ROFILUM-104829 format. One line per 5 residues: number of its first residue (from 1); for each residue x, y, z of C-alpha. Coordinates in pm, 1 decimal. Each point is the difference from the previous one (the first is absolute). Layout:
residues N
NUM	X,Y,Z; ...
This chain:
residues 293
1	12370.1,4357.0,7322.2; -98.6,13.4,366.9; 31.2,328.1,187.9; 279.2,33.4,254.7; -113.0,107.3,345.2
6	228.0,235.0,194.7; -231.9,211.8,212.9; -296.7,-133.3,198.1; -299.4,191.5,131.9; -204.1,-148.8,282.3
11	-346.6,114.1,104.3; -64.0,-91.5,361.9; 259.4,17.5,277.9; -169.3,-254.1,224.4; 104.7,-355.7,75.1
16	16.8,-116.5,-362.1; 110.7,326.7,-158.1; 290.4,63.6,235.9; 105.4,-363.8,-37.3; 9.6,33.3,-379.1
21	192.1,328.1,31.0; 245.6,-172.8,235.5; 89.2,-282.4,-240.3; 11.5,230.3,-304.5; 237.1,245.6,170.4
26	220.6,-281.4,128.2; 22.9,-133.8,-355.9; 123.8,339.6,-122.4; -318.3,146.1,-148.4; -91.2,362.8,55.9
31	-336.1,5.6,178.2; -265.4,272.7,26.6; -234.5,-80.0,290.2; -349.0,150.9,-5.2; -290.2,-0.6,244.5
36	-293.5,219.3,101.6; 209.1,214.7,233.7; 358.7,84.7,85.4; -57.7,-152.6,345.7; -84.1,-337.7,-152.6
41	303.9,12.5,-225.7; 223.6,85.3,295.6; -150.1,-288.8,199.2; 78.7,-231.8,-291.7; 356.9,128.9,-19.0
46	41.8,-55.4,374.5; -116.8,-360.2,-40.3; 245.3,-53.5,-285.0; 282.8,142.9,209.8; -91.6,-231.5,288.9
51	-21.2,-307.6,-221.8; 332.3,79.8,-167.6; 156.6,43.5,345.1; -135.4,-342.1,96.3; 162.0,-151.1,-309.3
56	326.6,173.7,87.8; -6.5,-133.0,357.2; -40.6,-352.1,-139.4; 296.6,46.8,-231.8; -215.6,-22.2,-312.9
61	108.2,344.3,-124.7; 269.3,253.1,94.5; -46.0,351.1,139.1; 117.1,135.7,-337.7; -261.9,-206.6,-185.9
66	-268.2,122.2,239.2; 91.1,365.6,-52.9; 23.0,-46.7,-375.7; -348.5,-155.5,-6.5; -149.1,283.8,205.6
71	159.0,253.2,-236.8; -181.7,-164.5,-291.1; -345.4,82.4,146.1; -159.6,343.2,-36.6; -347.5,115.3,107.5
76	-249.6,72.4,-278.9; -282.4,218.4,130.3; -191.2,10.7,-330.0; -63.3,-233.1,-292.7; 186.4,249.6,-220.2
81	313.6,-81.6,201.6; -26.8,-355.9,-135.8; 26.0,113.4,-362.8; 372.4,-85.0,-12.2; -62.1,-364.6,91.1
86	25.0,-288.9,-247.3; -254.2,-199.2,200.9; -251.8,106.3,264.9; -126.1,-270.4,236.8; -327.6,57.6,181.3
91	4.0,-152.0,350.0; -311.8,152.2,153.6; -266.0,-178.6,203.0; -165.1,-309.0,-154.6; -310.5,184.3,-119.0
96	-89.8,19.2,-367.7; -169.2,339.6,13.4; 301.0,153.5,178.4; 236.0,-141.6,-260.7; -215.1,117.9,-290.1
101	-2.3,356.3,135.9; 379.9,-9.3,35.4; 50.0,-111.4,-360.9; -243.3,260.0,-134.8; 194.3,276.1,177.4
106	344.0,-148.8,-71.7; -11.7,-57.6,-376.4; -10.5,368.0,-109.3; 318.0,63.9,204.1; 206.3,-273.0,-168.0
111	171.1,-16.9,-340.2; -167.3,-252.5,-233.8; 297.3,-240.2,17.6; -14.3,-43.7,380.4; -106.5,-346.8,115.2
116	-265.4,-15.2,271.3; 5.6,-295.9,236.2; -240.8,-93.5,274.7; 82.5,-198.0,311.8; -358.5,-125.7,31.2
121	-19.7,-345.0,152.6; -336.7,-95.9,-149.1; -168.6,255.3,-231.1; -26.4,-48.5,-377.4; 296.6,154.9,-182.2
126	-204.4,30.6,-319.3; -273.3,190.0,182.3; 244.8,235.9,174.1; 187.6,57.4,-328.0; -321.2,117.4,-164.6
131	4.2,299.9,236.1; 329.0,118.7,-150.5; 107.1,150.0,-332.5; 260.0,-277.4,-51.1; -138.7,-353.0,53.3
136	285.5,-135.5,-213.0; 247.1,145.6,253.8; -190.1,-115.4,307.2; 96.2,-310.3,200.4; -50.4,-170.9,335.4
141	309.3,-22.9,222.4; -108.6,-172.5,320.6; 274.0,8.4,265.1; -36.8,-217.0,309.6; -2.1,136.2,354.7
146	248.4,79.8,154.2; 159.3,108.3,-327.6; 366.0,9.9,116.2; -29.7,-360.8,124.4; -227.7,-180.2,-245.4
151	157.6,-132.4,-318.7; -301.7,-27.0,-230.2; -161.8,255.9,-229.8; -307.7,-90.8,-203.7; -10.7,165.5,-343.1
156	-345.7,21.7,-156.3; -70.6,112.4,-354.9; -330.1,162.5,-88.3; -165.6,-86.7,-330.0; 165.5,302.0,-166.8
161	345.0,-14.1,166.2; 265.0,0.9,-273.5; 314.8,-214.3,-7.0; 247.2,289.9,52.5; -183.5,95.8,321.7
166	10.7,-358.8,123.9; 367.8,-46.1,-89.6; 102.2,328.2,165.2; -190.8,-93.2,314.8; 149.7,-348.4,10.2
171	353.7,144.2,-31.6; -78.7,256.2,271.3; -115.5,-269.9,243.3; 312.7,-207.2,-73.7; 221.9,302.9,69.6
176	-163.8,28.6,343.0; 125.7,-350.6,76.3; -356.1,-134.1,6.8; -149.2,-303.6,-171.2; -288.6,72.5,-236.5
181	-289.4,-231.6,-73.0; -253.4,74.1,-275.0; -364.0,-18.8,105.8; -303.4,28.2,-225.2; -245.7,282.0,60.5
186	-255.3,-185.3,211.5; -126.5,111.0,344.0; 278.1,-4.6,265.8; 252.7,-148.4,-248.5; 199.6,-296.6,140.0
191	119.0,61.6,356.5; -315.9,157.3,141.6; -230.9,-229.6,-199.8; 147.3,-281.6,211.0; 99.1,179.0,322.8
196	-304.5,213.8,80.5; -261.8,-278.0,-23.9; 216.1,-195.8,245.7; 3.7,297.1,238.5; -375.4,48.3,-48.5
201	-56.5,-369.4,80.3; 208.7,39.0,315.8; -226.4,288.9,101.4; -306.8,-217.7,-68.2; 161.0,-268.6,219.2
206	21.6,258.5,279.4; -351.1,134.5,-72.7; -153.2,-348.2,20.6; 178.1,-79.9,326.8; 215.0,-280.9,-136.1
211	305.9,149.9,167.6; 127.0,311.2,176.4; 235.3,254.8,-157.3; 293.7,-158.0,178.3; -94.6,-360.1,-85.3
216	-59.2,76.6,-369.0; 332.2,180.0,-38.6; 188.1,-264.9,197.0; -158.0,-276.9,-207.1; 109.9,155.9,-329.5
221	348.8,91.8,123.6; 77.6,-343.9,138.6; -230.8,-216.8,-210.3; 59.4,159.0,-341.6; 344.6,147.8,72.7
226	-118.1,355.8,-78.7; 237.1,271.4,131.8; -296.1,179.7,160.4; -362.3,-89.8,58.5; -269.4,121.8,-243.5
231	-163.2,234.3,251.7; 334.4,152.0,96.5; 72.2,39.9,-371.0; -339.2,164.5,-56.5; 84.8,256.4,269.9
236	335.5,62.9,-170.4; -158.1,48.8,-343.6; -281.3,217.4,137.9; -354.6,-127.9,45.4; -137.6,273.4,-225.5
241	230.8,-116.4,-279.3; -102.0,-362.4,60.5; -366.6,98.4,-25.6; 58.0,204.1,-316.6; 172.1,-293.6,-172.1
246	-271.8,-246.1,103.5; -263.7,238.9,-133.8; 186.9,21.4,-331.7; 10.4,-381.6,-16.8; -367.4,-34.3,96.2
251	-118.8,265.5,-245.9; 235.9,-99.2,-280.9; -48.7,-377.8,9.8; -361.2,-13.8,126.6; 71.9,-307.6,210.8
256	-135.1,-28.1,355.0; 322.7,-164.6,118.5; 158.9,347.9,-10.7; -266.2,166.2,219.9; 181.6,206.9,266.0
261	-52.1,-134.5,350.1; -248.0,216.9,198.4; 252.0,13.0,285.7; 257.7,158.7,-232.6; -260.7,258.3,-102.7
266	-81.0,70.9,367.1; 366.0,56.8,93.8; 47.0,241.9,-291.1; -318.1,186.8,90.4; 131.4,30.7,357.9
271	325.4,149.8,-129.4; 196.9,-300.6,126.0; 225.5,-32.3,-303.0; 294.9,-185.9,151.6; 346.9,120.7,85.8
276	-42.6,345.6,-152.8; -288.3,83.5,239.3; 143.6,-202.2,293.3; -303.4,-232.7,3.9; -119.0,-278.7,-225.3
281	-3.5,-370.7,76.5; 270.4,94.2,249.1; 21.2,301.7,232.0; 340.5,165.7,-50.7; -35.1,276.4,258.9
286	193.1,-184.4,269.6; 351.6,-135.3,18.9; -103.5,-323.0,-174.7; -286.7,-67.1,-245.8; -308.7,-151.8,165.1
291	-278.4,-180.9,-193.7; -325.0,198.3,-8.7; -218.8,-313.6,-22.6
């Protein structure tokens, strides 16, 4: 019998974490939102409130539904405050060492029956599960960004993930109104295995002088019917996240076609990470984004 999920813990109140909290609360789940500080949690709650208000203004939800969703979310300042949760989803930065440290500290605070999920977009589920005391109750739940908008969730089983964990997770994703796809535990899974090499190739195209930022993005929007250009999308994802995923692909598959573009490395080293730092392939500090190359 699969476990029924009623209460959700989320570690990380940033872009992905607050998005996951948003959709869980709107679906009627009680949510405990954790981060490194109360300030970060409050910032995440403010983002959720703003995004719910945007949905209300578009007629997608009512004021009553918005208030009900907000009432479902409570701050969790410690891992012990997540002990009441049926599932805890880690949504921290895409760095394996950071995630490992979280799981090592989290496991002693949770009952043995609690499922642990990770929102990693590229890192081995089997390897992360080995850090925990419950690899059979560990699973990858990769939401797409922005979570309230994007329909897909990748579910990834580790080598030890048991059927009840998988079935409970699949039912949970369905209750959120999302569509689940099962991916095998290989570097970057399905979406990013395809998407990030395309973005990396677009950056190489810029690096080699084949086209400018504007011409590359225009070409892919109008020539391939993409909703946004690959460099604009890279800025939206975060250039540090793009680099992390390409490094996982390069290290995990040992194929030179996944080598991160040196220009991507340079932008990350400069702290130009895209929208979140106001500069990436576009400069967002003015009224309208301006290409930086």
